[in-house]
N, C-alpha and C positions, 0 to 999 in steps of 0.2 A: 525487475525480478530475475533476469537471466543469470547473473552470477550466483544467486541463491539457489536456483534450480540446478545449475551446473554442479554446485557443491553437493546438493542433496542426492543427485543422480550418481555422481562419481564416487562419493565417499563409501557408499555401500554399507555404512555402519550407522548406528543410532547416535545422533548428535543433538543434544538438547541445547537450546539457546541459554539456559540457566547454567553457566559454566562453573564447575566446582572451584576452579582456581581463583575465581573472583571473591569467594567467601573467605576473607582474611581473618576475621575475628573468631569465627567458629564454623565448623562444618556440621550443620544440622540438616538431616534429611527432611524432605517435604513430607514423606510418609514412610512408615516402617516397611511398607510393601515395595518401596523404591529406595533402598539404603544408599545408593550411589548418586542420587539426584538431590541437590542441595538447595535450601532456601538462600536467595541472593538479596538480602536486605541492603548490602552495600551498593549494588547496582540501582536499587530503588532509591536509595538516599542520594546517589550521584545525580540521577535524572531529576529528582525533585528539586535539588539545589540549582540545577541548570534552568529549570522552568521558573522557579521562584525568582531568580535573578532577572530573567527575561520579562516576566509579568509585573514584577516589583509590587507585589501585594500579598496579603495573607491568603493561604489556600484552605479550602474545605478538605475534609478527610477524603472524600471520593475523588476530588481533583488530585490529591497527592498520589493515590494508588493508580488512578487512570493515567495521569501524566507520567508517573513513575515507570509505566510500561510502554512508553512511546518508543517507536523504532528509531526516531531521530529527534530527540528532545531539543536539540539546538536549533533546528530549522523548521520543525513542525508548526504550521500555522494553527493557532489556538483561539477559537472564539466560541463560547458556549452557544449551543443551539444552531450553529451555522457551518463551521468547518468540519471536514471529515478527518478523523485521527487515524493514523496507522500505528497499530498496537502489536505488542508481543505477549500474548497471554502465556501463563505458566503451564496450563494443562487443559485437557479436554475430558468431558464426561458425557456418556451417551446411554440413554435407556434403550431397552431392547426393541421397542416399537420403532423408534427413530434411528437407532443404530443400524438397522438393516439397510436403509437407503443411504445413510452416511457412509457405511463401509462399501456399499456397491459403488458409490461415487469415488471413494478413495481408490478402490480397485481400478476404476476407469482411468484414474490419474496416471497410472503406470509407475508410481513411486514404490520403492522397496520396503520402507518402514516409516512409521510416524516420527515426526521431528520433535514432539514434546510428549511428556507422560500422558497417557490416555487410558480410559477405562470404559468397559461396557457393563451395564447393570440390568439383570433380567428381573423386571418387576411389573411390566405392563400386561403380560400375556396370561396371567393366572386369574381365572374366573372364580369368583366367590359363589359357592354352591352348597357344599356340605360341611365345610370346616377346614382348618389349616392343612393337615397332613393329606387328606383325601384330595383336596383341591390342588395341592402342589403336585402330587403324583399324576393326577389327571392332566395337568398342564404340561408336565414333562413328556407324557405320552403323545398328546395332541401336537405339541410344538417341537418335537424332536428334531425335525429337519431344520427349523429356524435356529434352535439352540446350537445344533451342530455347525451350522454356517457361521454363527457369531463366534463360537468357540475357536474354530479353525482359522477364521479370518483374524481374530485377535492374536492367535499364536503366530500366524504368518507375518503380520505387520507390526508386532510388538505392542499389542494392546492388552492390558489386564482384563480378566473376565470374571465377573461376579455371577455365580451360577444362580438359577432360579431358587428362591427360598432365602437368598441373602438378605433381602429387604429392599426398601424403596430407595432409589438412587440418591435422593437428597439427604436422607438420614445417614446413608453410608458415607456420603461426602463429608457431612458434618463430623462424623465419628473418626474419619481416617484421612481426609484430604484437604479440607478447608483449613485455613490458618490466617491470622491477621496479616493483611497486606497482599494476599494472593490475588491474582487475576485468573479466574477460571471461567471457561465458557462451556455450556452444556446444552445438549439438544433436547431441552425440555424447558417450558416457560417458567417453571418454579425453581430453576437453578438459583435464583437470588436467595434461597434459603441459607446459603453459605455466608450471607452477610451477617448472620447471627454470630459468626466467629471473626467478624471484621474483615472479610474478603469482598472484593468486587467480583461477584459471580453473576454471569449474564446468560440468559436463555437465547438460543439462536436456532436456526435451521441447520440441517446436515451439511449443506454446501459451505456455510461459514465454518463449521467444524473442520471440514476438509481443508480449507485454507490454512487453518492453524496447524493441523496435523501434517500438512505439506511443507510447513516452514515459511509460509507466505505471511507478510504483515497483514493483520486483520483490520478491516475498516469499520469504524463506528462514528456516527455523527456525534460531535462533541456534546455531551449531555449538559443540560441545565441542572441546577441543584436546588431541590426543594428541601428546606430544613423543617424538621418536626421537632420542636422543643418540648421535652417532657419535664414536667415539674411534679412535685408531690410524690406519692408512693402507692403502689398497688397493694390492695388489701381485700379481705373478704371474698366475695364471689367474683370480683373483677379479676380478669386474667389478661395475659399478653394478647390473646386473640381479640379482646375488646378494643385494644389500641388500634389495630388495623381495620377492624370493622367500623370504628368511628372515623378513621381516616378515609376509608372507602366511601362512607356517606358524605364526607366533605368534598373530596376530589372527584368522585364519580369514576366510572370505568375507563375514562380517557383522560382524566385530569393529570395523570403522571406521565403521559406520553412525551418522550424525548427528554426525560429528566431522571436523575437519580434521587431517591428519597433518602435523606441523611438524618438519622435520629441523633439527638444530642440533648444536653441539659442534665440537671441533677436527678431527674426521675429515672434516667437510664439504669442507675445502679440498683434499683429495686426489682429489676427484671432479670430472670435467669438467662443463661446463654441459650438454652433451647427455646426459651420464651422469645428471645430476640430473633431467633431463627424463624419462629412462627410468624412474627410480624413481617420480616423481610420476605418470607415465602409468598405471602398473600399480596405483596406489593405488585405482583403480576396482574392482579385483578383491577388495578387502577392504571395499567398500561405503562408503569415505570420501567425504565431500562434495567434498573436493579435498585436494591435498598441496602443500607449498611448502618452498623452501629460502631462506635469507637471502641478500641481495645480497652478492657477494664478487668477488674479482679474476677468478675463472674466468668469471663472467657478463660482467664488463667486457670481458674478452678476446674472448668470443663476440660481444658487441654490436659491438665494433670490427671484427671480421672479417666481419660481415654488414652492414657499411656504416652502423652506428648509433652511432658514437663520440660523437655529440652527445647521445644519450640517456644513455650511460654517464657523460658529464661532468655532466649534470644530476642523474643519480641519485647521483653522488658528493656533490653539494651537500646532498641530502636523505637521506643514508645513514642518519641516526639513526632515520628512520621506516621504513626498509627492512630492519631487523634487529630481533630481539626486545629488549625491555627487560631489563636485568639484574634477576634476582629474580622474573621473571614465573612464573605458576603454570600448570602443565599438569594436565589431569584424569587423565592416566595417563602414565607415562614408561617407555619401553623403551630399553635401552642395548645397542648393538652395537659390539664392538671389531672394526674393519675388518681389523686385523692378524691376527686369529684366524679371520675369516670364510672359509669354504671355498666353492668353486664348488657351486652347487645346480642341481637339476633338479626341477621340480614336475609332478605328475600321476600317473596319467592321469585324465581326465574332470572334474577340478576344479583350479583354479589354486592352491589352498592346501595341497595334499598335497605337502609339501616333503621332499626327500631330498638329502643330499650326493651329488655325482656319484660319489664313491668307493663309495657304497653301492648305487646304483641297479641295477646288474647283478644282485647277489645278491637284492635285494628283488623284482625283476622275475621271476626264476626261481622264487622262493618263491610269488609271487602268481599265477603262470601267465600273466604278460604276455609278449608276444613280445619277444625280446631283439634279433632282427635288425631293423635300421632300414631301412624301405623308402624313405623320403624325409626329407631334411633341408632345412629352409626358413629362410632368414634374411631380415631386413627387417622390415616392418610399421611402424606408427606408433610402436611401442615401441623398436625397435632398428634404425634405418636411417640413422644419422648417418655422417658422414665417419669418425669414430673407429671406429664399429662395423665399417664396411666394411674399414677399414685393419687392424684386429685379425684379422678373418677372413682377409683376404688374407695376413697374416703367417703364419698357420697353413698356409694352402694352399700358400704358396711353399716352405715346408719339405718338404711332401709331394712337391711337384713335383721338388725337388732330389734326392730319393731315388727318382724314377721312379714315384711313386704318384699315383693319382687317386681320387676318391670311389668307394667301393663302393656307397653309397646314391645314389639320385637326389638332385639338389641344385639348389635354386632361390634366386635373389637378387632381392629387391625394393628398389630405391632409394626413399628416402623422398620425394624431390622431384626436379624437373627439375634443380635446382642440384646436388644430390648426384649424380645420374646423370651429368651433364656433367663434374663434377669427378673422379669416380672413373674415368671413361673417359680423361680427360686424364692423370691421374696413374698410370694403369696397373693400378689395383686390379681393375677390371672384367675386364681381359685375364687376370690371374692366376686370378680366380674362374672364368672360362670354361674356362681350360686345365685346371683341376683337375676339370672335369666339370660346372660350373654352367650354368644357364640364367637369363639376366637377364630378368626380367619387367618389365612396365610400371610406371611410377611410380604405384602405386595400392594399394588394400588387398588385393585379390586373395584368395589362399587363407586369409588371416587371418579373413575374414568369410564364407567359404564360396564365394567367387567363384573356383572351381577346377574346371576340366573334367578331372578326374583319370581317367586311363586305365589305370594300372598294376595296379589291383585291381578286383574286383567287389564290389558292395554286399553286406555281410554277411561279407566275408572279414576275418578277424582279422589285424591288422597294427599296426606301430608307426611313428609319425613323430616327429621332434623338430623344434621350431621356436623361433625367438626372438620369438614372438608374445606375446600377453597372456592369451588365453583358450583353454581346451581342453575346453569342454563337449562332451558326447556329440554327435557328428555335426556339430560346428560347422564344421570345415575342409572336409570332403568329403562330408557327408551320409551317411557310413557309420557306424552306431552301434558297429561293431566296430573302428574305428580308435582306437588308444590313442595319444593325443597328449600329448607332454611339452614343457614350456616351460623354456627355459634361455637362456644368453647366445649371441650369434652365434658367438663363437669356440669355445664348447663344441659347438654344433651342427656347425660345420665339422669339428672334430676327430672327433666321433662319426660324421659322414657319411663321413669318410675311412676310419675303422675299420670302419664298417658294423654296429656292435653297441653295445648299452647296457652291455655288460660291459667296455668300454674306459674307463680313467681316465687322461686325458692327463698328470696330475701324476706318475704312477708307472709306467704301462705302456709297453711298447715296441711299435713297428710293425716290420714286415719290409719293407725296400726292395726295389726291382726286382733289385738285385744279391745278394739273399739275406741282406744284413747287417741286423742289428737296430739301430734308432735310436729315440730318444725325442724327442718334440716339445718344443721350448722354449716357455716362456710367451710369448705374443705381445706385441709392443711396437709401437705405432703413434702417430702424431701425432694429437692431439685435433682439430686444425684444419689445413687445408692450408697449406704454406709459402707458396705463391703465394695470390693472392686466389681466392675461389670463382669457378668458371665458371658464370655464370647460365643457360647453355643457351638454349633457345628462349624467346621472349617469349610467355607463355601467359595474360596478365592482360588482362581487359576492364574499362576504367574505366566507371563509370556516367556518362551525359551530365549536364551541369549542369541541364538541363531535360528530364525524361523524360515529361512530360505527353502528348506526341504518340505515345509508344510504344504498340504494340498487343500484348497478350498473348493467344496462341492457346490455347484449350482446346476441342477439338472435342467436340460432344455424343455422338459415336459412338466416341470414343477408348477404347481398352482399357487405356491407360496413365495417363491423367489424367482427373480428374472434379472439377468444382466442388462445393463442399460445401453441403449443406443444413443449416439449424439443427436441433439436437436438440430434442426436446420438453421443455417446462417441467415441473417438478414440479407435480403436481395438488393439492398441499396435504394429501394423505392418507398414512397409513401404507402401507408396502409389504407387502401381505398375500398369503399363500398362493403365494409364489414357488416355482417348481420349481428343483431343483438340476441345473444343466447337467452339472457334473462335480465330484466330490470328488477333488482331486489328491493323489497320494501322492508324498512326497519332493520333491526339487529341482524347481523350476519357474522357469526363467529366462525372460527375454523371448525367447530363442531358442525355448523350448517354446511360448510364448504366440503369438508371431508370427515364424515361421521366416524366415531370410534366404535366402541362396543363390538358387535360381531364383525366389523370391518377390520379390526386390528390384525386378524390373521393374514390379511393381504398387504401389510405394510412393506413387504419386500418384493411385491409384484406390481409394478406400476400399471400395467394394463388392466389387471383384475380390480385393483382398488379404484381405478378411475370410474368404475360403475357406480360409485357413490358420489360423484361430482355434484355438488350443490343440491343434493336431494332434500336438504332441510331448509333451504332458503325459500322465502315467500315471494312468489311472482306477483308483482304489482298489478299485472293485467287481469288476474282472476282471483287473487287472494289465496291461492293454493300453493302447497309445497310439492315439488317434483312434478310439475305440470306446466309445460311451456309450449307456445305455438311454434310449429315448424314453419318458417317463413316460405318454404318452397311448396309444401303440401297443404298448408293451412290447418293441419291436424294438431291437436294437443297431445303431448306425450311426455315421458320422463326426460329430465334434463340430460343425463348422460347419453341416452339414445339419440336425442336431437343433436348433441354435440358430435357424436360419431357420424351421424348422417352428413352434417356439414363438412366434416373432415374428409369423408369418402368423396364428396362432391368437389373437394378442393377449395372450399369457401372458408375464409378467415372470419372469426367472430370475436365479439367483445362482451363484457359484462358491465352493467351499470349498477353501482351500489350506493349505500347510504352512509351514515356516520360511522367512524371507527371500524371500518370493514376489516375483517380478519382478526378481530379481538379474540383473546383466549390462548389456546395451546400453540406451541411453536411449530406444530407439524407442517413440514414443508410439502407434504403431499397435497395440501391445499393450493400450492403453487405449481407443483409438478403435474397434477392432473389436468388443469386447464391448458397447460402448455402441450401436454401429450395429446390432447383431443382437439388441438387446432386453435386454441384461443391465443390472442396476441395482445389484447389491451384490457385493463380493468380500470374503469373510471368511477371515482367515488367522491363523496364530500370530504372524507378523511380516512386514513389508514391507521391500523395498529402497527407499531414499529416493526416487530419481527416479521409479520406477514408482508409488509411492503418490501423489506429486504429480500425475503424469500422469492418474491415475484421477480425482482430484478435479477437475482442469481440464476433464474431459469429462463431468462431472455424475454420475459414479458414486460409490458409497459404499464406500471402503476401510475396513473395520472389522477389529479384532483381538479375539480371545478374551480376556476379562478373566482367565479361567483357561485356559491353553493346553490343559489336559486335556479341555476341553469339545469340542475337535476330534473326540474319539472319540464324542461323544454324537450327532453328526449323521451320518446315513446317506444315501446317494445317492437313496433312494426317499422321503425325507421332504419335507415342505413347510415353508418358512420364512416368518415374518412379522417385519418390523422395526417395532417399536412405539416411539412417542415422538417421531416426526419433527416433530410440530407444536410441540414444545418443544425442538427441536434447538438445542443451545447448546454453546459451547466448554467442554471439560472434563466435560461431562455424559454419562455412558454411555447407550447405547441398549439396549433389551430385544430379545431375539430369542426368539420362540415357535417351538419345533420341534414340528411335528405329524407323528406317526408313522402309518404306514398302518393300524395296528390301532385308531386312534382316540385313543390316549393322546397327551399332550403334556407338554412341560417347557419351562421358561424359563431362558435363560442371559443373561449380561450381556456386552455388546460395547463395547470402547473405541474411541475415534477421536482424531485429532489435528487436527480442523478448527478454524480460528479463524473469526472473524465474517465476513470477506470470503469465505472458502472455503465457508462455509455459503450465502452468496449465490450462489456459482457453482452449487452443487447446486440451489438453488431456481429459478435462471434456466435450468437445463438444461445449462449449460457456462460456463466462464470467458469464452469468446468471446461467448456470448449476453449475459452480464452486461456485458461491455465495450460492446457495441452499445446496450444499454439506457442506459448512462451517456452514450454519445455522443448519443443521441436527447434525453436530458434537457438536455444542455449546449447542444444546438442550439435 
């Protein structure tokens, strides 16, 4: 890394690795917001040819784009599912909740400017309460300090800034930044949304983003490739959302871990570009590294409509590299006949519990789930396109024609300012309001728990249906008794009109205001507006050419922002006699580890947000959340308080977890918090990909049981010692000595996925510490 850092530090100017001089055929900008940063398909082509010659076999599409971004395609060891690849992504995107910590880490790196095009998007901190304009103004007032920090940090370090009200990060990326063949990393788990435009777009933690912004090759374990072959054609009530709901039911929440989901086959062409984005977006729910579709006419049409016909023309020239090779091999193949696929609804409490809409009423009654729907919510980063809004409006229009409005409360979240302005112009918003809907701000809102819900009390059992992506316990409204179901926007609209899960719009009738029965027709709507998109208000802030004079404010007394202090280095010794902070029972997502909702306001203040550490995780000892035994006092208390007590006493601690630990959002706070409060080791049956990497980045040890049954050998009152750290090496298991209170002990083996550079992160105390060490050497 040293020469790279020397260059980054000495140049003092912004130098992107996508060099304009290499684009010989045509100079086409990545985005009209960055007119001097060009797409480099020739470099992609060159790298693909090098790798194809080495591997001597046909390549999948995802392999082409991933290997096409290798730092050293001639020498990089490539083995799916095993080797770590060193990659050069084209750009970085950050949403405001995660951008705070990412920018704080970048500031700590000491570098003067980002090395690749990067953007910040203000979408997470806007709470749904009274409606779009009021909620937006309220958010601007409440979050002024944070928005000012992000705005000035962006200006100083060369990062584009999308102001609050711009829209949801992934919709903005699809409209402006994603393109066929791009490699983009984003500090949000639903970054794969960009796969709908043929890009490899991967969700990461902020520390990974800092690597890319610093100009360091980014590491990713070489993904396996799961092929989903689509045949037939979408029609009727079946939508793109049903494809991923079906796939989630097949693969489950961890079935895609370590793999890219690559869609192919003749059925692809019946799906709109934004529909493909919906499918890729929710690939996060099955643990996939990312998802992707091959470049086709639907993408070309979308690029043209969003002012990027020049990109489409260039993609046409290089199309052979933007589709899979004939005869390429997939590690697993799933086939779905779209002509036979039925509308689905998944839930409650997990996004992989799949049901046909025709069955959900009977299943709900059998399981004791409330069948009356309290609220229907459409929008989110998954389903807020022009087509989505049009199909929902088509359903609503039929109800209005028969004198009906929604029986359930109904909310609408436009995906971007462009979508909001266009559906207002074209009358969709008016129809959705008339049927009883409330149009919310262009933001994440209730999807991530930013919902000031008033119609129920906490603990009240109820059902909501959404077009969102996740439905973990308490995610939307902080009520553990809310049964949330995920489906398409048009099914949400139909069910909200009927007010019950027992309604199947394909077969059931509604009764109009005149007493006559009628059946809803399957919705039909344009995938793109007939006129050009209305861009709405200008909400983008360009970074200045020279930001060196910009000042970034972080008050030492702020309760929202806090500059970072380096974590302590490894002392060279084994980790002995660690206490167990908590042994987690069952599902433990990043929502359980670091809750969102009201805690979002502390995302830039590590010490304050650490007060939510693991408060949602279930303690196996007593079956309760946020109640663990203090091993020193024997009293039960909140998890964060107990962790702070151990830290004060100088005692290291560990967490023991179950399957797919850290599933869900990419929030690296779930890794920063345990490290900040004295944690050193997380031992589980298995990890979700992003969270495992985040833990490594912060100097923690994510370890897995060599024998998953050993989970049962550890009890909350035991002490643990990790032995063998002096000989810590890739592929070499570590020993864990379990000391029981009665004096007996036993030894189990623990596996890890660290490579050599990741072991250096642990030894340095964090990846950021290691980066700074390398900088100092290069200076």
